[in-house]
N, C-alpha and C positions, 0 to 999 in steps of 0.2 A: 510547610516550607514555602516561602514566597517565590513567585515565578522567576524574578530576576536572579535571586540567590541560587535557585535550582539550576538555571541555565548556566551560571558561572561555574557551579560545581561540576556540571556535566562536561563543559569544555576543559576544565582542569583534569577531570578524570580521563578524558581522551588522551591528553598529552602525557599524563603519568602512565597510562596504560601502554602507550607506544614506547616510552622510555623503559619501563619495567620489562616489556617484552623483548626489547633489543638487548638489555642486560642479560636476561636469561638465555637468549639465543647466542649471545657472544661468549658466555662463560661455560655453557653446557652444549657441547657439539654433538653428542650422541643422539641419534634420531629417536630412539625409544625413550631416552631420558627426557628429551624435549616434549614429546607427546605426553609423558606422564605429568610433567610440570604444567603443561597447558590444560590437562584434564582437571587439575586442581583449581585453576582459574575458572574453568568452564562451570564448575559446580555453582559458583555465585551467579553467573549470568543465566544458567539453566533454571535456578530457583526463581529468579526474577521473572523470566519469561513464563514459567509455570504459573506464577501469581497473576500475571497479566492475562493469561489464557483463562484462568479461573474467573476473571471479571467479565470478559468479553461477552459470552453468551447471555448471561442474565441481564447485563447492561443493555445490549442490543435489543433484547426482548422487551424489557421494561420501557425503554425510551421510544421504541417504535410504536408499541401499543398505546402508550400515553399520547404520543403525537397524533396517531390516527383518531383516537377518541376525541381529542381536542378539536380536530378538523371534521368530526363526524357530521356536524350540521351545515357544512359547506360543501361545495363541489370542487374545491381547490386541489384535492388529492390527485385527481386524474390529470389536471393541468400540470401539477408539479412533476408527476411521473413522466409525462410527455416531454417537458422541458429538460428534465434530468437525463433521460435516455438520448435525447437529441444531442445534448452536450457530450455525453459519454461516447457515443458512436463517432461523432466528429473528432473529438480529442484522440480517440483510438486510432483513427485513420491518419491523423496528422503525426502522431507519435511513431507509428509504424513506418510512415513515409520518410520521416526524418532519419530514423535508423538505417533504412535502406539506402537513402540518398547519400548519407555520410560514408557508409561502408563502400559504396561504389566510388566515391570521390577519393577517400583516403587509401583504399585498398590495404587495410591493416594486416590481412593474412598473407598477402602476396610474397612478402620477404621470407616466409618460413619455408616455402618450396618443399613440402613433404610428399613422400611417396604414399600411395593409397595403402592403408593397413590391410594385412591379411587376416583371415579368420583366427589364425593362431595368436596374433598379436593383441586381439581384443578380449579382454576379460569381462564377461557379462556381469560379474559381481560388482565391478567397479563403476558400472553405469546405472543411472536412475531408471527405475522401471516405468514403462509407458503402456503397460497392459491395459487395454480397454479405454484408453484415452482418445475417444472418438466423439463426433458430434452427437451420435445416438446416446452414448453413455453419459455425456455431459448433460443433455436435456433430461435424461432420466434421473440424474443425480440432483438436479435442481430441486426436485420435490421430495421432501423427507418421508420416509416410511414410518419414522418414529421421532417425535420431538426430543425424547430422552436420548436417543442415539445421536441426533444432530447436535444437541448440547454437549454430550459426552465427547464427541469428536471435534467440538468447537468449529463446526461447519457454518460459517457466517451466512452463506447463501441460503442454506436450508432453514436456519433459524429465522432469517429475514422473511422467507415465504410463509412459514407458520405464523410469524408475528403479524403479518399483513392480514391473514385470514382471521386470526384471533382478534386483532384490533378492530377489524371491520365488523365482525359479529358483535363485539362488545359495544361498539358505537351504535349499532342498530338497536340492541337491547336497551341501551341507556337513553335513547331518544325519548323526549317527552317527559323525562323525570326532572323534577325541580332540583333534586339533590343527586349528586353522583352516586352510583351504586358502590357497594362495599368493594367489589373487585376493581373498579376504577380507582378508588382511593388507595387500595392496596398496591396497585401497579405504580401509582405516583410515589408512594412511600418507598417502594422497592427501588425506584430510580434514584431517589435521594440517598438511600442507604448504599447503593452501589457506587455512587460518586464519592461518598465518604470513605468507603473501602479503598477506592482508587487513590485518594489523597494519602492514605497510609502506605500503599504499595509504592507510590512514586517517591516517597522519601528514601527508598532503597535504590532508586535509579542510578545515581552516580557510582555506587559500588558495582552495579551490574555493568555499566558502561566501561569502567576501568578493567574489569575482569574480561569482558569480551575482546577489547583491544589487546590486552596483554596476552591472551590465549592465542589470538591469530598471529601476532608478531613473533611470539615465542617459537612457534613451529615454522612459519614461513620466512621470518626475518625481513629486514628492510631491503635485502637484495632482490626479493621477489618484486617489490614495487619498482625497483630500478630496471630489472630485466623486462618487465612488461610495461614500462613507463609510457612508451608511445601509444600502445593500445589503450591504456587507462586514460591518458590525456585526451585522446581522440573521442573516447566515449564520454568523458566528462564535458568536453566541448559540446557534444550533442545534447547533453542534459542542460547545459547552460543555454543553448539555443532554444530548447523546449521551454525552459523557465521564462525566457524573454517573451516567447509567443503567448504562454499562458497568462502572464501578468499583463501583457499588452491587451489581449482580448478582455481580460477581467477589468482593465482600466476603462474600456469603452462603456461598460455597464456601471461600474462602481465609481468611476471618476477618481478623484484624489483619495477616496477612502481605501483604494487598493494598497496604498503605502501603510495605512494603519493596520490593514489585515496582515500585510507582510511582517509587521513588527510583532503582532500578536501571535503569529504561528512560528516564530523563531524557535521557541522552546520545543514544541513537539517535532518540528523538522530536525532539529539537532539531535533529539532523542532517537528519532527514527534512523537518522544517519549513523549514529554511534552503535545502535543495537542491531541494525539491519532488520528491524521488525516493525511493520506498520501497526501491528496490534499494540505494541508498547506505547505508541503515540496516540492511539484512538481516543482515550478519555481526555487527554490534554487538548486534542483538536476540537472536541466538542465544547470544552470549556472556553477555548479561544474564540470560537465562532459565536458562542452565546455572549461573550464580552463584546464582540464586534457589533452585536445587535441583531444577529439572525435569530428569529424565533425558535425556541427549542423544538417546537412541533415540526419545523422544516428541517432543522439539523438532524433530529433523531430519525427522520425518514430518508433524506437524501444521502447523508454520510455513509450509513451502512450499505446502501445501494451502490454507492461509489466504490466502497471497499471490495465489491465483487465485480463491478463492471467498468471501473475507471482507473486502471493501474497504468498510468501514462509512462512512467519510467521503466517498468517491467516490459511493456509492449515495445518501446523503442529498443530495449536491449535484445529482445528476441530476434528482430530482423537484423540488427547489427551483428549478433553472434552467428546466426545461420550463414550469412554471407561471408563472415570472417572464416568460418570453417571451410566453406566451399573454396575460398581463395587460397587457404593454407594447403589444400590438396590439389591446387591447379585445376579446379572444375569450373568451367565457364557456364554461367547460367544466362539464358536468353532473357530478354525483357518480359516475354510472356510468362516464363517460368517464375520470374521474380514477382510478377503481379499475382500469380496463383499462390505463391508463398505468402504474400501480404494478405490476400483474402482468407487463406487458411488460418493464419494467425489472428485475424479479426475475430474468428469464431473460437479457436482453441484457447485464446488468451483470456476469455471471459470466465469468471469464476475461479481463476487459479489461486486466489487468495487463500483458499482452504486446502491447497495442496502443498505438502512438504517439498521444499526446494522447487517452488512452483515454476520459475522461469526455466530452470534447467530441464525440468520434466517436459515442458511445452516445446523447448528447442529440440530435445531428443526425439520427441514424437514427430515433429516436423521434418527432421532429418530422415527419419525412417520413411515417411510418406513420399519424399522426393528422392529416395535412393541415394542420399548423401551419407558419407561415412559417419556413423554414429559415434565412433571412437574419437571424433573431433571434440566431443564434450570434454575429454580428458585434458585438452589444451586450456580449457577455461576454468576447470575445477579449482586449480591452485590459487587463482586470483578472484574467484567468484565472490569471496567475502568482501573484497574491496569494491568490486563493481556493484554488489548487492546493496552496499551502504548508500551509494548515490542514487540508484534507481528507487530504493525504498523511500528516501527523502523526497524524491520527485513525485512519487505516488501520493504522499501526504500533501504536498503543495497543490497538486492537481485537484484533489478531492476538496481541499479547503476553498479554493477559488470557485470550483463548480458549485458548491453548496451556497456560498455567498451570492454568486450571480443568480442562481435559481431563486433564492429568497428575494433578491432585489426585483427580479422580473415579476414575481408574484406579489409584490408589495401592495397592490390595490385589491388583491383577492384574499390574502391571508389576514384574518382578524387576529391581531396580536393582543392578547389579554394578560400577558405576563409582565411583571415588573422587572426591569433590567437595571443593573448598576451603571451601565454606560448608556449614552444616547442611542436611541433605537435607529438602526440603519433603514428600516422599512418605514416609509412615510405614507400616509393615507393619500388618496387621490386629491382631496381638498387641500391638504398641506402642500402637495407638489404643485398645485395650481397657483396657490398664493405665494409660493417661495420665489 
């Protein structure tokens, strides 16, 4: 399915999903009946997300290993890692600061004026678990005890770590050989096969998008969007501000090419928005970046790293949500306390891509650390689907721009031996001098 056609189908699927969900919610008023109807829609979206999860681990492994081997004879991998992490940490701080600043400016939770919940009012079963979600457990979790377990759990961060070790060792063994070893060729072929499987799965995307939207609206109804309209509008204003900053910084490095990049990533961003899943957009983001001219060796290394360390939208949401809950219960947080919350989230938000309902888990853990009412999470669970759509799309935008910028900055160090269908973004030092 061609890119433009798929994008049109996804947009149509979103509109049809909202309409179908509204019809179901309007004509079936019983709660249990609505949940049952929504569960039927969810079957389709669940199958699609399972197929995507089936692809991610082997795709990440194959592309990272192939990328490291192709850079094995250069020293660029260390430089790429340094530039990537510098961008990720800076973007994280900016995202968290924007969320905190807007929450203080708009005071979205102040109007609720809720009393502090008692222990009897809080049902632990309705809250996400945060057991063991600490800096120590996070650092231990980064390193896999079994690659089979990491792939089975679709833990991108652990797969990434193993792939770096495996790719580095394979590059060392392959050094000096005139022909690539069997394992190198096998890895490259595996990458091609996974991309072909991705094309098959993506043909199913419009149906999954329709089902996801219909399921959410069937249960919650359009009234939910109206009731929380101000909160949603303020949050999306923050995302818009973050997009402007990301594209502006990207334009400093990429110049006018930033507009071409924005055009190429429309489809994966739309898909991420509709499904509220960064994983569903991952293969299409890689394809868009390759068409933009980023060498595959850079894309296959920086993008998976960004999926674990550069979740701009999710990080902005965490500070926004924590302050919203504090304001809802009339809890005043000092400037020092807010800075401590920001620094805490700088750590706990890393690697959350592999955690189910990641942002909610991180928020809940942060509330516990600072003795804020954890039951405040219940205020957000009803609209989390709609907020998650925006922050997931922002995560995709942030990682796309980050990968393109790192590739541009590495232009005179990365030797691009690949043939691309589009003009190559990266110019050699000589070409840049004569241009």
